[in-house]
C-alpha positions as CSV (number, residue, x, y, z in Angstrom):
1,X,-22.2,15.1,-6.0
2,X,-23.0,17.3,-3.1
3,X,-24.2,15.3,-0.2
4,X,-27.1,16.6,2.0
5,X,-25.5,15.6,5.3
6,X,-21.8,15.4,4.6
7,X,-19.3,18.2,4.6
8,X,-16.7,16.4,2.4
9,X,-16.6,14.8,-1.0
10,X,-14.7,11.6,-0.1
11,X,-16.1,8.2,-0.8
12,X,-16.9,7.2,2.8
13,X,-19.6,4.6,3.5
14,X,-22.2,7.3,4.0
15,X,-21.2,9.1,0.8
16,X,-21.3,5.8,-1.2
17,X,-24.8,5.1,0.2
18,X,-25.9,8.6,-0.7
19,X,-24.6,8.2,-4.3
20,X,-26.3,4.9,-4.8
21,X,-29.6,6.1,-3.3
22,X,-29.8,9.6,-4.8
23,X,-27.2,9.8,-7.4
24,X,-27.7,10.5,-11.1
25,X,-25.8,8.9,-13.9
26,X,-22.8,11.3,-13.6
27,X,-22.5,10.5,-9.9
28,X,-22.6,6.8,-10.6
29,X,-19.8,7.2,-13.3
30,X,-17.6,8.9,-10.7
31,X,-18.3,6.2,-8.1
32,X,-17.6,3.5,-10.7
33,X,-14.3,5.1,-11.6
34,X,-13.2,5.5,-8.0
35,X,-14.1,1.9,-7.3
36,X,-12.1,0.7,-10.3
37,X,-9.2,2.8,-9.3
38,X,-9.2,1.8,-5.6
39,X,-10.1,-1.7,-4.3
40,X,-10.9,-0.2,-0.9
41,X,-13.7,1.9,-2.5
42,X,-15.0,-1.3,-4.2
43,X,-15.1,-3.1,-0.9
44,X,-16.9,-0.2,0.7
45,X,-19.5,-0.3,-2.1
46,X,-20.0,-4.0,-1.4
47,X,-20.3,-3.4,2.3
48,X,-22.9,-0.7,1.9
49,X,-25.0,-2.8,-0.5
50,X,-24.9,-5.8,1.8
51,X,-26.9,-3.8,4.3
52,X,-29.8,-3.5,1.9
53,X,-29.7,-6.9,0.3
54,X,-32.7,-8.2,2.3
55,X,-34.9,-5.7,0.5
56,X,-35.9,-7.1,-2.9
57,X,-37.0,-3.6,-4.0
58,X,-33.6,-2.0,-3.4
59,X,-32.6,-2.5,-7.0
60,X,-29.9,0.1,-7.1
61,X,-28.1,-1.7,-4.2
62,X,-28.6,-5.1,-5.8
63,X,-27.0,-3.8,-9.1
64,X,-24.0,-2.3,-7.3
65,X,-23.6,-5.5,-5.1
66,X,-23.4,-7.6,-8.3
67,X,-21.0,-5.1,-9.9
68,X,-18.7,-5.0,-6.8
69,X,-18.7,-8.8,-6.4
70,X,-17.7,-9.4,-10.0
71,X,-14.8,-6.9,-9.8
72,X,-13.6,-8.2,-6.4
73,X,-13.6,-11.9,-7.6
């Protein structure tokens, strides 16, 4: 996924936030695979999602938070 404000394609916190917020299915598949391959990426996903957890309408973040927690347990 090309990020609007990033000049790289690494899974940094900002990139993960962008993928979750604006990504399409293909982008989510890439993030999922990266997170399954690297526990650090999975922890970053959880960290990003925790920032949005107070918003009950941030459903994408709630989904990814649950996913990350299950795989990190």
